[in-house]
C-alpha positions in Angstrom: 51.8 105.7 125.4 52.9 103.3 128.1 56.6 101.8 127.0 56.8 98.6 126.1 58.4 96.4 128.3 62.7 96.1 128.0 62.8 92.9 127.6 60.0 92.6 124.6 61.1 96.4 123.1 65.0 94.8 123.3 63.8 91.4 121.5 62.0 93.2 118.1 64.7 95.8 118.1 67.5 93.0 117.7 64.7 91.2 115.5 65.0 94.7 113.1 68.6 94.5 113.1 69.0 91.3 112.3 66.4 91.6 109.6 68.6 94.6 107.9 71.6 92.6 108.4 70.0 89.6 106.6 69.4 92.1 103.5 72.7 93.4 103.3 75.0 90.0 103.8 73.3 86.7 104.7 76.0 85.2 107.0 75.0 81.9 109.0 75.0 83.2 112.0 72.9 85.8 111.0 69.9 84.1 109.1 70.0 81.2 111.9 69.4 83.8 114.0 67.2 85.8 112.6 65.1 82.9 111.8 65.2 81.7 115.7 64.8 84.7 117.0 61.2 85.0 114.5 59.7 81.8 116.0 60.9 82.6 119.8 58.6 86.1 119.4 55.9 84.4 117.7 55.4 81.9 120.8 56.1 84.2 123.1 54.3 86.4 122.1 51.2 84.3 121.5 51.3 83.6 124.9 51.4 87.1 126.0 48.7 87.7 124.0 46.5 84.5 125.4 47.0 86.1 128.8 45.3 89.8 128.5 42.1 90.7 126.2 43.4 93.6 124.0 42.0 93.4 120.1 44.0 95.9 118.9 47.0 94.0 119.6 46.1 90.3 118.9 45.4 92.0 115.4 48.4 93.5 115.0 50.4 90.3 116.6 48.6 88.1 113.5 49.7 90.5 110.7 53.1 90.8 111.6 52.9 86.6 112.6 51.8 86.0 108.9 54.3 88.0 107.3 56.9 86.6 109.9 56.2 83.0 108.8 57.4 83.7 105.2 60.0 85.6 106.3 60.9 82.2 107.6 60.4 80.3 104.7 62.6 82.3 102.8 65.3 82.3 105.3 64.9 78.1 105.2 67.2 77.1 102.1 69.6 79.5 103.4 69.7 78.0 106.7 69.7 73.9 105.3 72.4 74.3 103.3 74.9 75.7 105.8 73.4 72.8 108.3 74.7 70.4 105.6 77.9 72.1 104.8 78.5 72.3 108.8 77.9 68.7 109.1 79.9 67.7 105.8 82.8 69.8 107.5 82.3 67.9 110.6 82.4 64.8 108.7 85.3 65.3 107.4 87.7 66.8 110.2 85.8 63.6 112.6 86.8 61.1 110.0 90.7 62.4 109.4 91.4 62.6 112.6 90.3 59.3 113.3 92.7 56.5 114.9 94.4 53.8 113.6 91.4 51.5 114.5 89.0 53.2 112.9 88.4 53.7 108.7 89.2 56.4 107.6 87.5 58.5 104.7 88.0 56.2 101.5 89.1 58.2 98.2 85.5 57.6 96.5 83.7 59.1 99.9 86.2 62.1 99.8 85.6 62.8 96.5 81.4 62.6 96.6 81.8 65.4 99.8 84.3 67.7 97.8 81.0 67.1 95.0 78.3 67.3 97.2 79.7 70.6 99.1 79.9 72.3 95.9 76.1 71.7 94.6 75.4 72.9 97.9 77.4 76.0 97.8 75.5 76.7 94.4 72.4 76.5 96.6 73.1 78.3 99.6 74.1 81.6 96.6 70.9 80.9 94.6 68.8 80.7 98.4 70.8 84.0 99.2 69.3 85.7 96.2 66.2 84.5 96.4 66.0 85.9 100.2 67.7 89.2 99.2 64.7 90.0 96.6 62.4 89.0 99.1 63.7 91.6 101.5 63.5 93.5 99.2 60.2 93.3 98.7 59.0 92.7 102.3 61.2 94.0 104.6 60.0 97.6 104.5 56.2 96.3 105.1 57.9 93.7 107.9 59.8 96.1 109.7 56.3 98.5 109.7 54.5 95.6 110.8 56.7 94.8 113.9 56.7 98.5 114.8 52.9 98.8 115.2 53.3 95.6 117.1 55.0 97.1 119.5 52.7 100.3 119.7 50.0 97.8 120.1 51.7 95.6 122.2 52.8 98.2 125.2 49.5 98.5 127.2 48.6 95.4 126.9 52.0 93.6 128.8 51.1 93.6 132.8 54.1 95.2 134.2 55.3 92.1 136.3 54.9 88.6 133.9 54.7 85.6 136.1 56.6 83.0 134.5 56.2 80.9 131.9 57.4 77.4 133.6 53.6 76.3 134.4 52.9 76.9 131.4 56.0 75.2 129.4 55.5 72.7 131.8 52.1 71.8 131.0 52.2 72.2 127.1 55.2 69.4 128.1 53.1 66.8 129.3 50.5 67.1 127.1 52.7 66.1 124.5 54.4 63.1 126.1 51.3 62.2 126.4 50.2 62.5 122.7 54.0 60.9 122.0 54.3 58.4 124.4 56.7 56.4 123.1 58.9 57.9 120.8 61.0 56.0 117.5 61.6 57.0 114.0 58.5 57.6 112.9 57.4 60.4 115.4 60.5 61.7 116.5 60.8 64.4 114.2 57.3 65.8 114.8 57.9 65.7 118.8 61.4 67.7 117.5 59.1 70.2 116.2 56.6 70.4 119.0 59.2 70.9 121.7 60.4 73.9 120.1 57.3 75.5 122.0 57.9 74.7 125.6 61.4 75.5 125.0 61.0 78.4 124.2 58.4 79.3 126.8 60.6 77.9 129.0 63.4 80.5 128.2 61.8 83.5 129.0 61.6 82.7 132.6 65.0 80.6 132.8 66.8 84.0 134.1 65.1 84.6 137.4 63.2 80.7 137.9 64.8 77.9 139.0 62.0 75.7 137.4 61.7 77.4 133.9 66.4 77.3 134.2 65.6 73.3 134.9 63.1 72.7 132.1 64.8 74.5 129.8 67.7 73.2 130.4 66.2 69.4 129.7 64.1 70.6 126.7 67.3 72.1 125.1 69.0 68.4 125.2 66.0 67.2 123.7 66.2 69.5 120.9 70.2 69.3 120.4 69.5 65.2 119.8 66.7 65.2 118.1 67.9 68.0 115.8 71.5 66.1 115.2 69.3 63.1 114.2 67.8 64.9 111.7 70.2 67.1 110.4 72.0 63.4 109.2 68.9 61.6 108.1 68.0 64.9 106.2 71.5 64.9 104.8 71.6 61.4 103.9 68.8 61.6 102.0 69.6 65.1 100.1 72.6 62.8 98.9 71.3 59.8 97.5 69.6 62.0 95.7 72.5 63.9 94.3 75.3 61.6 94.1 75.2 58.4 91.4 76.5 54.9 92.5 75.5 56.2 96.1 74.6 52.8 96.9 78.6 51.5 97.1 79.8 50.3 100.5 82.6 53.1 100.3 80.3 56.0 99.6 79.2 58.7 101.8 75.8 57.8 101.5 76.3 54.5 103.7 78.1 56.3 105.9 75.5 59.0 106.8 73.1 56.2 106.9 75.0 54.9 110.3 75.9 58.5 111.2 72.0 58.6 111.2 71.5 55.5 112.9 74.0 56.4 115.8 72.4 59.4 116.1 69.1 58.6 116.4 70.0 55.4 119.2 71.5 58.8 120.8 68.4 61.0 120.5 66.1 57.9 121.5 67.5 57.8 124.8 68.1 61.6 125.9 64.6 62.1 124.9 64.0 59.5 127.0 66.2 60.4 130.0 65.3 64.4 129.7 61.5 63.6 129.8 61.6 61.4 133.4 64.1 64.3 134.7 62.1 67.3 133.8 59.0 65.7 134.8 59.9 64.5 138.0 61.9 68.0 139.1 59.6 70.3 138.0 56.7 68.8 139.6 58.8 68.3 142.7 59.9 72.2 142.5 56.9 73.5 141.7 55.1 71.6 144.9 57.8 73.4 146.9 57.6 77.0 145.1 55.0 79.9 146.6 52.4 80.8 144.3 53.6 84.6 143.1 54.7 86.0 139.8 58.6 85.7 139.3 59.6 88.6 136.7 60.6 87.1 133.2 64.2 87.5 132.1 65.6 91.0 131.9 67.0 91.5 128.9 67.2 89.3 125.5 69.6 87.1 125.3 71.8 85.8 122.4 74.8 83.6 123.0 73.3 80.7 123.9 72.5 78.0 121.2 71.4 80.6 118.8 75.1 82.3 118.5 76.9 79.0 118.3 77.7 78.7 114.8 78.2 74.8 115.1 74.5 74.4 116.1 72.4 75.4 113.9 68.6 74.3 114.9 
């Protein structure tokens, strides 16, 4: 049997190891990285399947992808609670260290943060229990499907994968044409859609300067829009949970103010990165020779996925 390319084999091995780790002890890092790696695998393998004609590999991928989607849904409640807890903790730290010219947290706001955190911790524990039940019931199947997919993919993968920069740029160009004007109504949809070109560009970022630049630009968009969405979702959740949330010195008005600030930053970052990435990538693509560029030599999990402060 032809062996699977080392980078894909390493990704799948890392995914299975994370699955086993989350079955034992779902830490914030392991939950986040497993969730992110699952969608990265789906995007990358879906792109690879489109480049070759291999029905057996396509079927194996579809079976794994269907169950992997259920896994992501099982991971989501724990991930959301972790994001909210991180944001509240950072809020306490930044507001607590605010200079005298800025208003510190009010006593009411501090009490509401503590109350909200307690509720989120309980939701996280409930989510962990459900996640362990899900992996206990489906973990062996997920492991087997990934192994079957790995075996089916081996003869389908090209010996040298071309750069994914052009495909990522094409998807990004289509996205910007569909959403030419960003605002609060469509920023969340844009944030979700930018993941596909980002994850594709990442595959070749280590060896292709175009992909590297696209990755940097798309990641800035993703992080800025993600921060805004975190504050927005947190403000909505707090409004449902806390009584007297309309008081000016309470937590919800503070979260809403932070949401608006993050929205302003995100829209500005999206516009700047969009213009810069299209200009730079267009210039570089025209100047580079038309030849395949190998994908990255191995899986890298030490970037934003491993950053405990960024939960995307």
